[in-house]
C-alpha positions in Angstrom: 32.4 26.7 -12.6 33.4 30.3 -13.0 35.7 30.2 -10.0 37.4 26.9 -11.1 37.7 27.5 -14.8 41.6 27.5 -14.7 41.6 24.3 -12.7 39.0 22.7 -15.0 41.0 23.7 -18.1 44.2 22.1 -16.7 42.3 18.8 -16.6 41.2 19.3 -20.2 44.8 20.0 -21.4 46.4 16.9 -19.9 46.1 15.0 -23.2 46.4 16.1 -26.8 43.1 17.1 -28.5 41.5 17.2 -31.9 40.8 21.0 -32.5 37.7 21.5 -34.5 37.5 25.0 -36.1 34.1 26.2 -37.5 32.9 29.7 -38.3 29.5 28.7 -36.8 28.5 26.2 -34.2 24.8 25.5 -33.5 24.4 24.0 -30.0 21.0 25.5 -29.0 18.8 28.5 -29.8 20.0 30.4 -26.7 23.5 30.5 -28.3 22.6 31.9 -31.7 26.0 31.5 -33.3 24.8 29.7 -36.4 22.7 30.3 -39.5 21.9 26.9 -40.9 23.1 23.4 -41.8 26.8 24.0 -41.5 26.5 25.3 -38.0 24.0 22.8 -36.7 26.2 20.0 -38.2 29.1 21.5 -36.2 27.0 21.4 -33.1 26.0 17.8 -33.7 29.6 16.9 -34.3 30.6 18.4 -30.9 27.7 16.6 -29.2 28.7 13.2 -30.6 32.3 13.8 -29.7 31.1 14.3 -26.1 29.0 11.2 -26.2 31.9 9.2 -27.6 34.3 10.7 -25.1 36.7 11.8 -27.8 39.6 14.1 -27.0 38.0 17.1 -28.6 37.9 20.9 -28.4 36.0 23.3 -30.7 36.7 26.9 -31.7 34.4 29.5 -33.2 33.5 33.2 -33.0 31.1 34.6 -30.4 28.8 36.3 -32.9 27.3 38.6 -30.2 24.5 39.8 -32.6 23.9 36.4 -34.0 23.0 35.8 -37.7 19.8 37.8 -37.6 16.2 37.8 -36.4 13.8 37.3 -39.3 10.5 39.1 -39.6 8.2 38.6 -42.6 5.3 40.8 -43.5 2.0 39.8 -45.2 3.6 40.0 -48.6 6.5 37.8 -47.8 9.0 40.7 -47.5 11.8 39.7 -45.1 13.5 42.2 -42.8 16.4 41.5 -40.5 17.4 42.8 -37.1 20.2 41.8 -34.7 19.7 38.8 -32.5 21.6 40.1 -29.5 22.4 37.8 -26.6 24.5 37.8 -23.5 27.4 35.2 -23.3 27.9 35.7 -19.5 24.6 34.0 -18.7 25.6 30.8 -20.5 29.4 30.5 -20.4 32.5 31.5 -18.6 35.2 33.9 -19.7 38.9 33.1 -19.1 41.5 35.7 -18.2 44.0 34.7 -21.0 44.0 36.9 -24.1 45.7 36.8 -27.5 46.1 39.4 -30.3 46.0 39.2 -34.1 47.4 42.1 -36.2 44.7 43.6 -38.4 45.5 46.6 -40.6 48.7 47.2 -38.6 47.0 47.2 -35.2 46.6 44.4 -32.7 43.0 43.1 -32.3 42.8 41.6 -28.8 40.7 38.5 -28.3 39.2 36.9 -25.2 37.7 33.5 -24.9 34.4 32.3 -23.5 34.2 28.6 -22.7 31.0 26.5 -23.0 31.1 22.9 -22.0 28.9 20.5 -24.0 28.1 17.7 -21.5 26.9 14.2 -22.5 24.5 12.1 -20.5 27.2 9.5 -20.7 29.7 11.6 -18.8 31.9 12.9 -21.6 32.1 16.6 -22.3 33.8 18.9 -24.8 34.9 22.6 -24.3 33.8 25.0 -27.0 35.9 28.2 -27.2 34.1 31.3 -28.5 36.5 34.1 -29.5 35.4 37.6 -28.7 36.9 40.9 -29.8 34.5 43.1 -27.8 37.2 44.4 -25.5 38.0 48.0 -24.3 41.5 47.8 -25.6 40.2 47.5 -29.2 38.9 50.3 -31.4 35.1 50.5 -31.8 35.4 49.1 -35.3 37.5 46.2 -34.2 35.3 45.5 -31.2 32.5 44.8 -33.7 34.5 42.1 -35.6 32.9 39.3 -33.7 29.4 40.7 -33.7 27.7 39.4 -36.9 27.9 36.0 -38.4 28.5 36.4 -42.1 27.7 40.1 -41.8 29.4 43.1 -43.3 31.4 43.3 -46.5 34.2 41.3 -47.9 36.8 43.1 -45.8 34.8 42.3 -42.6 34.6 38.7 -43.6 38.4 38.5 -44.3 39.1 40.0 -40.8 36.8 37.5 -39.1 38.5 34.6 -40.9 41.9 35.8 -39.8 40.7 36.1 -36.2 39.2 32.6 -36.3 42.2 30.8 -37.9 45.2 32.7 -36.4 43.5 33.8 -33.2 42.1 30.3 -32.7 45.5 28.6 -32.9 47.0 31.2 -30.6 44.2 30.9 -28.0 44.5 27.2 -27.9 48.2 27.5 -27.2 47.7 30.2 -24.6 45.2 28.1 -22.7 47.6 25.2 -22.7 46.0 22.9 -25.2 48.2 20.5 -27.1 46.7 19.6 -30.5 47.3 16.5 -32.5 45.0 17.4 -35.4 43.4 20.6 -36.6 40.1 20.0 -38.3 38.9 22.8 -40.6 35.1 22.7 -41.0 35.0 24.6 -44.4 37.6 27.1 -45.6 36.7 29.9 -43.2 39.4 28.7 -40.8 42.1 27.9 -43.4 44.3 30.8 -42.1 45.2 28.5 -39.2 47.5 26.7 -41.6 49.6 29.8 -42.0 49.9 30.2 -38.2 51.0 26.6 -38.0 53.6 27.3 -40.7 55.0 30.1 -38.6 55.2 27.7 -35.6 57.0 25.0 -37.6 59.4 27.2 -39.6 62.7 25.5 -40.4 65.8 27.0 -38.8 67.9 27.7 -41.9 70.6 30.3 -42.1 70.4 31.1 -45.8 68.1 29.9 -48.6 67.7 31.0 -52.2 63.9 30.5 -52.2 61.9 31.5 -49.1 59.6 28.5 -49.7 62.3 26.3 -48.2 61.9 27.8 -44.7 58.3 26.6 -44.3 57.7 23.0 -43.1 54.8 22.2 -45.4 54.8 18.5 -44.6 54.7 18.8 -40.9 51.7 21.2 -41.2 49.9 19.0 -43.7 50.2 16.1 -41.3 48.5 18.1 -38.6 45.5 19.2 -40.7 42.2 17.8 -41.8 40.0 19.8 -44.2 36.3 19.3 -44.9 34.7 21.1 -47.8 30.9 21.5 -47.8 30.0 23.4 -50.9 29.8 22.3 -54.5 28.9 25.8 -55.5 31.8 27.7 -57.0 30.8 31.0 -55.4 30.7 29.3 -52.0 34.5 29.1 -51.8 35.9 32.2 -50.2 38.3 34.2 -52.4 40.0 37.5 -51.6 42.2 39.8 -53.7 45.8 40.0 -52.7 45.4 43.8 -52.6 42.7 43.4 -49.8 44.7 40.7 -48.1 47.9 42.8 -47.9 45.8 45.8 -46.7 44.3 43.7 -43.9 47.0 41.2 -43.0 50.1 43.2 -43.9 53.3 41.2 -43.9 52.0 38.4 -41.9 52.9 35.8 -44.5 54.9 36.3 -47.8 52.7 36.8 -50.8 54.9 34.9 -53.2 54.6 31.7 -51.0 50.8 32.3 -50.8 50.6 32.2 -54.6 51.7 28.6 -54.5 49.4 27.6 -51.6 46.2 29.6 -52.3 46.4 30.5 -56.0 48.1 33.2 -58.0 45.1 35.3 -59.1 43.1 35.3 -55.8 43.7 34.1 -52.3 41.4 31.0 -52.3 40.9 29.6 -48.8 39.7 26.3 -50.2 42.9 25.9 -52.1 44.8 26.8 -48.9 43.0 24.1 -47.0 43.6 21.6 -49.8 47.3 22.3 -50.1 48.0 22.1 -46.4 45.9 19.1 -45.3 46.9 15.5 -45.4 43.2 14.4 -45.3 40.5 16.1 -47.3 36.9 15.1 -47.6 33.5 16.0 -49.0 30.3 15.4 -47.0 28.5 12.8 -49.2 29.7 10.3 -51.8 28.3 12.4 -54.7 29.7 15.6 -53.2 33.1 13.9 -53.0 32.9 13.2 -56.8 31.8 16.8 -57.6 34.5 18.2 -55.4 37.1 16.0 -57.1 36.0 17.4 -60.5 36.2 21.0 -59.2 39.7 20.4 -57.8 41.4 17.9 -60.0 44.8 16.7 -58.8 43.7 16.4 -55.2 42.5 13.3 -53.4 39.1 14.1 -52.0 37.6 11.5 -49.8 33.9 11.3 -48.7 32.5 11.0 -45.2 28.7 11.4 -45.4 27.3 13.8 -42.8 24.9 12.7 -40.0 22.8 14.3 -37.3 22.9 13.9 -33.5 20.2 11.3 -32.9 19.2 12.4 -29.4 18.9 16.1 -30.3 16.8 15.5 -33.4 14.2 13.0 -32.1 10.9 14.1 -30.7 9.9 13.3 -27.2 7.1 11.0 -28.3 9.5 9.0 -30.5 12.2 9.0 -27.7 9.7 7.3 -25.4 9.0 4.4 -27.7 12.6 4.1 -28.7 13.5 3.9 -25.0 10.8 1.2 -24.5 11.7 -1.0 -27.4 15.2 -0.1 -28.5 17.1 0.7 -25.3 20.5 2.3 -25.9 19.5 3.8 -29.3 20.8 7.3 -28.5 24.4 6.1 -28.0 24.2 3.2 -30.5 22.0 4.4 -33.3 22.8 1.1 -35.2 20.2 -0.4 -32.9 17.6 1.3 -35.1 17.8 -1.7 -37.4 15.6 -3.5 -34.9 12.8 -0.9 -35.4 10.4 -3.7 -36.4 10.1 -4.5 -32.7 7.9 -1.4 -32.3 4.2 -2.2 -32.8 2.5 -0.3 -35.7 -0.1 1.4 -33.5 2.5 2.8 -31.0 4.6 4.0 -33.9 1.7 5.8 -35.5 0.5 7.3 -32.1 3.9 8.6 -31.4 3.9 10.3 -34.8 0.4 11.7 -34.3 1.5 13.2 -30.9 4.4 15.0 -32.6 2.1 16.1 -35.5 -0.5 17.6 -33.1 2.2 19.6 -31.4 3.3 21.0 -34.7 -0.2 21.7 -36.0 -1.1 23.5 -32.8 2.0 25.6 -33.0 1.4 26.5 -36.7 -2.2 27.5 -35.9 -1.1 29.6 -32.9 1.3 31.7 -35.1 -0.7 31.8 -38.3 -4.3 31.8 -39.6 -3.7 28.6 -41.7 -6.3 26.6 -39.7 -4.5 23.3 -40.3 -5.6 20.0 -39.0 -3.8 16.8 -37.9 -5.8 14.5 -40.3 -4.5 16.0 -43.5 -1.3 14.8 -45.2 1.3 17.5 -44.3 4.4 18.3 -46.3 7.3 20.2 -44.8 10.0 22.3 -46.5 12.4 24.2 -44.2 16.0 25.2 -44.8 18.2 28.1 -45.9 16.2 29.8 -48.6 18.3 30.3 -51.7 17.8 29.9 -55.4 19.5 26.6 -56.0 17.3 24.9 -53.4 14.2 25.8 -55.5 11.9 26.3 -52.6 8.9 27.2 -54.8 9.3 24.2 -57.2 6.1 22.8 -55.8 4.3 25.8 -57.4 5.8 25.3 -60.8 2.3 24.5 -62.2 -0.2 25.9 -59.7 -3.3 24.7 -61.6 -2.0 21.1 -61.5 -1.1 21.3 -57.8 -4.6 22.6 -57.1 -6.2 19.6 -58.9 -4.0 17.1 -57.1 -3.9 18.6 -53.7 -7.1 20.5 -52.9 -8.4 19.1 -49.6 -5.7 16.4 -49.6 -2.5 18.1 -48.6 -1.3 21.1 -46.4 2.2 22.6 -46.6 4.4 24.2 -44.0 7.4 26.3 -45.0 10.2 27.9 -43.0 13.6 29.4 -43.6 15.8 32.5 -43.8 17.3 34.1 -46.9 20.7 35.8 -46.4 20.2 39.5 -46.1 22.1 40.1 -49.4 20.5 37.2 -51.2 17.8 39.0 -53.2 16.9 35.8 -55.2 16.3 34.0 -51.9 14.2 36.9 -50.6 12.1 36.9 -53.8 11.5 33.2 -53.4 9.9 33.8 -50.0 7.7 36.5 -51.6 6.6 34.1 -54.3 5.6 31.5 -51.8 3.6 34.1 -49.9 1.8 35.0 -53.1 0.8 31.3 -53.5 -0.6 31.2 -49.9 -3.2 33.8 -51.0 -4.0 32.1 -54.3 -4.6 28.7 -52.6 -6.7 30.1 -49.8 -9.7 27.7 -49.3 -8.1 25.0 -51.4 -4.7 24.0 -49.9 -3.6 25.3 -46.5 -0.1 26.8 -46.6 1.8 28.4 -43.7 5.3 30.1 -43.6 6.9 30.1 -40.2 9.2 33.1 -39.6 12.5 33.2 -37.7 13.4 29.5 -38.3 15.5 28.1 -35.5 16.4 24.8 -33.9 13.2 24.4 -31.8 11.0 25.2 -34.8 13.1 22.7 -36.8 12.5 19.9 -34.3 8.7 20.6 -34.4 8.7 20.5 -38.2 10.9 17.5 -38.9 9.0 15.4 -36.4 5.5 16.6 -37.0 5.1 16.6 -40.8 4.3 13.4 -42.7 6.6 14.1 -45.7 9.8 16.0 -45.9 10.2 17.8 -49.2 13.6 18.7 -50.7 14.0 20.1 -54.2 17.6 21.3 -54.8 19.1 21.7 -58.3 21.4 18.7 -58.8 24.3 18.5 -58.0 24.4 21.6 -55.8 23.2 19.9 -52.5 26.5 18.9 -50.9 24.8 16.7 -48.3 21.7 18.1 -46.6 20.9 17.0 -43.1 17.3 18.1 -42.5 16.0 14.9 -44.2 18.2 12.8 -41.9 16.5 14.5 -38.9 13.1 13.7 -40.4 14.1 10.1 -40.8 14.9 9.8 -37.1 11.2 10.6 -36.5 9.8 8.2 -39.0 9.1 11.0 -41.5 9.6 9.9 -45.1 11.6 11.9 -47.6 10.4 13.1 -50.9 13.5 14.5 -52.5 15.6 15.2 -55.5 18.4 12.6 -55.7 21.3 14.7 -54.5 23.5 14.8 -51.5 22.8 12.2 -48.8 19.5 11.1 -50.4 21.3 9.3 -53.2 22.7 7.0 -50.5 19.5 6.8 -48.3 16.9 6.4 -51.0 15.1 3.2 -51.8 12.1 4.0 -54.0 8.8 3.4 -52.3 10.6 1.9 -49.3 12.4 4.7 -47.4 10.6 7.5 -49.4 10.4 8.7 -53.0 12.8 10.4 -55.5 12.0 13.5 -57.5 13.4 13.5 -61.0 15.9 11.2 -62.8 18.9 9.4 -61.5 21.9 11.6 -60.5 24.4 11.8 -63.3 25.3 15.5 -63.3 28.7 17.0 -62.3 27.5 20.4 -63.4 24.0 21.8 -62.8 21.5 21.7 -65.6 19.3 24.8 -65.3 16.6 23.3 -67.4 15.7 20.6 -65.0 12.9 22.3 -63.2 10.2 21.3 -65.6 11.3 17.7 -65.6 11.6 17.6 -61.8 8.2 19.3 -61.3 6.5 16.8 -63.6 7.8 13.9 -61.5 7.0 15.6 -58.3 3.3 16.1 -59.3 3.1 12.6 -60.7 4.4 10.9 -57.6 2.4 13.1 -55.3 -0.8 12.2 -57.1 -0.2 8.5 -57.8 2.1 7.4 -54.9 2.2 9.7 -51.9 -1.4 10.8 -51.4 -3.0 7.3 -52.1 -0.6 5.6 -49.8 -1.2 8.0 -46.9 -5.0 7.9 -47.1 -5.6 4.3 -48.3 -2.6 2.2 -47.3 -1.9 3.1 -43.7 -0.1 -0.1 -42.9 2.3 0.4 -45.8 2.8 4.0 -44.8 3.8 2.9 -41.2 6.1 0.4 -42.8 7.8 3.2 -44.7 8.2 5.1 -41.4 9.9 2.1 -39.9 12.1 1.8 -43.0 13.1 5.5 -42.7 14.3 4.8 -39.1 15.8 1.4 -39.7 17.5 2.1 -43.0 18.3 5.8 -42.8 18.5 6.9 -39.1 20.7 4.0 -38.2 23.4 5.2 -40.6 23.0 8.9 -41.1 24.0 10.0 -37.6 27.0 11.9 -36.3 28.1 8.9 -34.1 28.8 6.9 -37.2 30.3 10.0 -38.9 32.6 10.7 -36.0 33.9 7.1 -35.8 34.8 7.4 -39.5 36.7 10.7 -38.9 38.6 9.1 -36.1 39.7 6.0 -38.1 40.2 7.7 -41.5 41.4 11.3 -40.6 42.4 11.7 -37.0 44.7 8.7 -36.3 46.5 8.7 -39.6 
């Protein structure tokens, strides 16, 4: 492939493409250019685009030192080290280069190409932008090293490289683009590069705004916002922007597009996109309240079914539901699978998980005990230690009846998230000999697959309404693992009480978070754990298996990226 990359790209550039921009794309652990849900969703999106043979190309940064490698000591203290990897062993570099001016100097970018190939024959090129070139200064060579690393200035430079450099690289490689899809605001600077490309040819104007063809650019752009957290929307001072970007784009026009006080990349995406969406119905409502005056649609996220199904479940799906991987709607016929085979497939996945946990910890877990799993990015609003709100009550309810597996990374600068890990570790010691608890370090995709397929219950406890979508519970559902979750994000749409899983706390009515909900939610968690979850697992096995089937037939059939991508095509791409 290395020798034929130019010829291969010529084939890919024959027809116009959807260009999908994302700061992180999670395809597999060997390419550690992701940190969590946003990146894994992007990877699943690309995989479904390949399965569906969509005219698609994805653009991201190479992140040569990854997000970070997590190490946790016996007290729960997290330390981080670079996760260095070598792109040349997995992908092909092309000879074409582009440059983006940063602080008055050109930062040169090369492109690595990785092809995501579908078993159905479709494939999608993913372009990884890389600044590690001898013609750049040492400081600028490091701009594509760390995912979400460095300070605010480093982040701004990365986002300029992704948005502006990405558009230029696509053009240089010969791609024609019919839609630019921004997966979050990180790539929103691409809109400014498109405005430069589509500038009106006017001899004289009294207002410089008139020379920019806003409508043409809007018609080219799709914008997906993922965060209902105010702090999650990237903002930069104009002083910093001018220092880094110079005179790339007139500041007075940016005031109208991205805000007068700060350069807000979400506002930039909103103002220059014809189609805007949140990632769940509730998130669409919350986003609409955050940005009144804009029409914000909702396309609920999904997961790539084949990627997130365990081998044991794949075998029984292949046997009884042929075609499921490319037509996940076939999951509605899950009742064709005999109960015993469903349960045995789950036990096989559970044994793999328990054996792994016991090999990396001294938890001494067993496959007969009801196992709860909690694994995701560790940050305060996700309330990872809500389960320990009342330790004495948890001890009374769960001693000898449950075991708990945790995993997840806290951002290096998120001290609240780091403290949450330490609090969980303190509980591991307190519950020794009563409830077995393990925390798996350096959470990645392979660990995630073991967890979401091997636990019996998937626990999720975010503070409403701060969970935009959440996708780990969708992955669990693909494996017949029932969800026990706060009604937020996707679970509002997927939850049927006692049928597909259980809710924690009251019905979702909030548009703004209520910081006093933890006591109420914990009370409901304990009550249902004691009265519903534990009794059904141990005493009502047939009903439990029926819930496993419901999770697959009611949740997995819908919450997948094949359905999601078909909606993007019909609602956003062919407008």
